[in-house]
C-alpha positions as CSV (number, residue, x, y, z in Angstrom):
1,M,-73.6,-18.3,86.9
2,L,-73.4,-14.7,88.1
3,E,-69.7,-14.5,87.5
4,S,-70.0,-15.5,83.9
5,I,-73.2,-13.3,83.2
6,L,-70.9,-10.3,84.2
7,M,-68.3,-11.2,82.0
8,I,-66.7,-8.4,79.7
9,K,-65.1,-8.2,76.3
10,D,-62.3,-5.9,76.1
11,P,-60.8,-6.1,72.5
12,S,-58.2,-3.6,73.2
13,A,-56.6,-4.6,76.6
14,R,-53.0,-3.4,76.4
15,I,-50.0,-5.3,77.5
16,T,-48.1,-3.2,79.6
17,Y,-45.3,-5.7,80.8
18,R,-43.9,-9.0,79.8
19,R,-41.1,-11.1,81.3
20,N,-40.2,-14.6,80.8
21,W,-38.1,-17.3,82.3
22,G,-37.2,-19.8,79.4
23,D,-40.6,-21.0,78.3
24,Y,-42.6,-19.4,81.3
25,Y,-44.1,-16.1,80.8
26,L,-45.8,-13.3,82.9
27,I,-47.8,-10.9,81.0
28,R,-49.5,-7.7,82.5
29,I,-52.7,-6.5,80.9
30,T,-54.2,-3.0,81.4
31,S,-58.0,-3.7,81.3
32,P,-59.9,-1.7,84.0
33,E,-63.4,-3.3,84.0
34,I,-62.3,-6.9,84.1
35,A,-59.5,-6.3,86.6
36,Q,-61.9,-4.5,89.0
37,K,-64.3,-7.3,88.9
38,A,-61.8,-10.3,89.1
39,L,-61.6,-12.6,91.9
40,P,-59.1,-15.2,92.9
41,G,-59.6,-18.5,91.0
42,Q,-61.3,-16.7,87.9
43,F,-59.9,-16.8,84.4
44,I,-59.8,-14.8,81.2
45,M,-60.3,-16.0,77.6
46,A,-57.9,-14.4,75.2
47,R,-57.8,-14.2,71.5
48,V,-54.0,-15.0,70.7
49,S,-54.2,-14.3,66.9
50,D,-56.2,-12.0,64.3
51,R,-55.9,-14.9,61.8
52,S,-58.4,-17.9,61.6
53,V,-55.8,-20.6,63.2
54,P,-56.1,-20.9,66.0
55,L,-59.7,-20.2,65.9
56,L,-60.6,-20.6,69.5
57,R,-59.5,-18.3,72.3
58,R,-57.2,-19.8,75.2
59,P,-58.2,-19.8,78.9
60,F,-55.6,-18.2,81.4
61,S,-55.9,-18.0,85.2
62,I,-55.8,-14.5,86.6
63,H,-52.5,-14.7,88.4
64,S,-52.7,-11.2,90.2
65,R,-54.7,-8.1,90.2
66,E,-53.4,-4.3,90.8
67,G,-55.5,-1.2,90.0
68,D,-56.6,-1.3,86.4
69,S,-54.3,-4.3,85.5
70,L,-54.1,-8.1,85.8
71,E,-51.7,-10.4,85.1
72,I,-51.4,-13.8,83.6
73,F,-48.6,-16.5,84.1
74,F,-48.3,-19.4,81.6
75,Q,-45.9,-21.8,79.9
76,S,-45.4,-21.8,76.3
77,S,-46.2,-25.5,75.2
78,G,-48.7,-25.1,72.3
79,I,-49.4,-23.1,69.1
80,G,-51.8,-20.7,71.2
81,T,-49.4,-20.1,74.1
82,T,-46.5,-19.6,71.8
83,L,-48.4,-17.0,69.7
84,L,-49.0,-15.2,72.9
85,A,-45.7,-15.5,74.3
86,G,-44.5,-13.7,71.1
87,K,-46.7,-10.5,71.8
88,K,-44.7,-7.3,72.8
89,E,-45.4,-4.7,75.3
90,G,-47.7,-2.0,73.8
91,E,-49.8,-4.5,71.7
92,D,-53.3,-5.0,72.4
93,L,-55.3,-8.1,73.4
94,D,-58.6,-9.2,72.8
95,I,-59.7,-10.8,76.2
96,L,-63.2,-11.8,77.7
97,G,-63.5,-12.0,81.6
98,P,-63.6,-12.5,84.4
99,L,-65.0,-16.1,83.8
100,G,-65.9,-18.8,86.1
101,N,-66.3,-19.4,89.9
102,G,-63.2,-19.0,91.7
103,F,-62.0,-19.8,95.4
104,D,-64.4,-19.3,98.3
105,I,-62.8,-17.0,100.7
106,K,-65.9,-15.6,102.3
107,N,-67.5,-16.7,105.5
108,G,-64.6,-16.6,107.8
109,I,-61.9,-18.3,105.6
110,G,-59.6,-15.4,105.8
111,K,-59.1,-15.9,109.4
112,K,-58.0,-19.6,109.1
113,R,-54.9,-21.4,108.7
114,A,-54.7,-21.6,104.9
115,T,-52.5,-23.8,102.8
116,A,-52.3,-23.5,99.0
117,V,-50.7,-25.8,96.7
118,G,-49.6,-25.2,93.1
119,G,-48.2,-28.0,90.8
120,G,-46.3,-26.7,87.7
121,R,-48.4,-24.3,85.7
122,G,-51.1,-24.7,88.5
123,I,-49.3,-22.2,90.6
124,A,-50.8,-19.4,88.4
125,P,-54.0,-18.7,90.3
126,I,-52.5,-19.3,93.7
127,Y,-50.6,-16.0,93.8
128,F,-53.6,-13.8,93.5
129,L,-55.5,-16.1,96.2
130,A,-52.5,-15.9,98.6
131,Q,-52.4,-12.1,98.4
132,E,-56.2,-11.7,99.0
133,L,-55.8,-14.3,102.0
134,L,-53.1,-12.2,103.6
135,A,-55.2,-9.1,103.3
136,M,-58.1,-10.9,105.1
137,G,-55.7,-11.7,107.9
138,S,-55.2,-15.3,107.1
139,D,-52.1,-17.5,108.2
140,V,-50.9,-18.7,104.7
141,T,-48.5,-21.3,103.5
142,V,-47.9,-21.8,99.9
143,F,-46.5,-25.2,98.5
144,Y,-45.0,-24.7,95.0
145,G,-43.9,-27.9,93.0
146,G,-42.1,-28.6,89.7
147,K,-40.0,-31.0,87.9
148,T,-36.7,-29.2,88.3
149,A,-35.7,-25.8,89.7
150,R,-36.2,-24.1,86.5
151,D,-39.9,-25.0,86.7
152,L,-40.2,-22.7,89.8
153,P,-39.6,-19.3,88.4
154,L,-42.1,-17.6,90.6
155,K,-40.2,-18.6,93.9
156,E,-38.8,-14.9,94.6
157,R,-41.9,-13.4,93.7
158,F,-43.8,-15.3,96.5
159,E,-41.0,-14.6,99.0
160,A,-41.0,-11.0,98.1
161,K,-44.5,-11.0,99.6
162,N,-43.3,-12.6,102.9
163,L,-45.4,-15.8,102.2
164,R,-44.4,-18.7,103.9
165,L,-43.2,-20.9,100.9
166,M,-42.3,-24.5,100.8
167,C,-40.8,-25.9,97.5
168,S,-40.4,-29.3,96.0
169,T,-38.7,-30.6,92.8
170,E,-38.8,-34.2,91.3
171,D,-35.1,-34.1,90.7
172,G,-34.2,-32.6,94.2
173,S,-32.5,-29.5,92.5
174,L,-34.6,-27.3,94.8
175,G,-36.2,-27.9,98.0
176,F,-37.9,-31.2,98.9
177,R,-36.9,-34.0,96.7
178,G,-40.2,-35.5,95.3
179,F,-43.5,-34.6,94.3
180,V,-45.4,-31.4,95.9
181,T,-48.1,-33.8,97.4
182,G,-45.4,-35.7,99.4
183,L,-43.9,-32.4,100.8
184,F,-47.4,-31.4,101.6
185,E,-48.6,-34.6,103.4
186,S,-45.1,-34.4,105.3
187,K,-45.9,-31.0,106.7
188,M,-49.8,-31.7,107.6
189,D,-49.1,-32.3,111.3
190,Q,-46.8,-29.4,111.7
191,L,-49.1,-26.8,110.0
192,N,-52.6,-28.1,111.0
193,P,-54.1,-26.3,108.3
194,E,-58.0,-25.7,108.4
195,I,-58.5,-25.1,104.9
196,V,-56.5,-26.1,101.6
197,F,-56.6,-24.7,98.1
198,A,-55.0,-26.3,95.1
199,C,-54.5,-26.1,91.3
200,G,-52.6,-28.3,89.2
201,P,-52.6,-31.4,87.0
202,D,-55.5,-34.1,87.9
203,L,-53.1,-36.7,89.3
204,M,-51.9,-34.0,91.7
205,M,-55.4,-33.0,92.6
206,E,-56.8,-36.4,93.2
207,E,-53.8,-37.1,95.7
208,I,-54.7,-33.7,97.3
209,A,-58.1,-34.6,97.8
210,G,-57.4,-38.0,99.3
211,I,-54.9,-36.4,101.7
212,T,-57.2,-33.8,102.8
213,K,-60.3,-36.3,103.0
214,K,-58.2,-38.6,105.2
215,N,-57.4,-35.7,107.4
216,G,-60.8,-34.2,107.7
217,I,-59.8,-30.9,106.2
218,P,-62.0,-29.0,103.6
219,A,-60.4,-28.4,100.2
220,Q,-61.2,-26.4,97.1
221,L,-59.5,-27.5,93.9
222,S,-59.3,-25.6,90.7
223,L,-59.5,-28.0,87.9
224,E,-57.5,-27.6,84.7
225,S,-59.4,-28.5,81.6
226,I,-59.2,-27.7,77.7
227,M,-61.9,-25.1,77.1
228,G,-63.6,-23.9,73.8
229,C,-65.7,-20.8,74.8
230,G,-65.0,-20.4,78.5
231,F,-68.7,-19.6,79.4
232,G,-70.8,-22.7,79.1
233,A,-71.9,-22.6,75.5
234,C,-69.9,-25.3,73.8
235,W,-70.0,-28.1,76.3
236,G,-66.1,-28.8,75.7
237,C,-64.9,-28.9,79.4
238,V,-67.2,-31.3,81.1
239,K,-66.1,-33.5,83.9
240,K,-68.2,-35.4,86.5
241,I,-69.1,-33.6,89.5
242,R,-71.6,-34.4,92.4
243,M,-74.2,-31.5,92.0
244,S,-77.4,-31.7,94.3
245,G,-76.2,-35.2,95.5
246,A,-76.0,-36.8,92.1
247,E,-73.0,-37.4,89.6
248,E,-73.5,-35.0,86.6
249,W,-71.5,-34.0,83.7
250,T,-70.7,-30.6,84.6
251,K,-69.1,-27.6,82.6
252,I,-65.8,-26.6,84.2
253,C,-65.7,-23.1,83.0
254,Q,-69.2,-22.2,84.2
255,E,-69.6,-24.1,87.3
256,G,-66.0,-24.1,88.2
257,P,-63.2,-24.2,87.7
258,V,-62.9,-24.4,91.5
259,F,-65.0,-27.1,93.2
260,P,-64.9,-28.5,96.7
261,A,-62.8,-31.5,96.8
262,D,-65.4,-34.0,97.8
263,R,-67.7,-33.2,95.0
264,I,-65.2,-34.1,92.4
265,I,-65.6,-37.6,90.8
266,W,-62.0,-39.0,89.8
267,E,-61.9,-41.3,86.8
């Protein structure tokens, strides 16, 4: 795909800001060429260690872009993310990007009532998307869900941008008690969205696909997947997608990670 062909390798991207909320981390990286080409829904592949373990790079959604810098937001949950979480301001990071096909916000989408749903770590690309939609004149509502209040560390960041934000927690410690899909469905009639964007675990995404299909609303879903290379060489991130009318094993990193909801085959 065009976006993958235009990827850039930056072995000396500089970490200029780092913040954490428990095991959630926000890191700002100066990488002018990658930042200038980045689009909402795309991602980078980061080399988290100079040693042979872990061997493979790790994928991270582009959380935001400003000038020559981009940001990533992630949860420390394994060896790769733990190593990245331990890096300090001033250190260099070897990254590839921008990769993949992001959210389609052209062709008048920016003038519509848009709803974006982020579940857990899936909130990462939603911030960049929401900012771009606002700049295009869209009326944007963001749904942000997690298990507990501590799993919604970006709440104040979204609110600072004057975004309409609706939160849910499974334990009821903040906002709506229950899954973010339940909150989203309960607000459908009130918000009457014309387009829905979402990112999160597969079960959440499948429910969003069902809700939007039932209500006749187009949706774009950013799929989460384990990736080896990030640009289609290893075939390590395939899922069944309807391509040209037929079900095909499709490379999420290259053809996605964003797909129209009605093209995704849920298994």
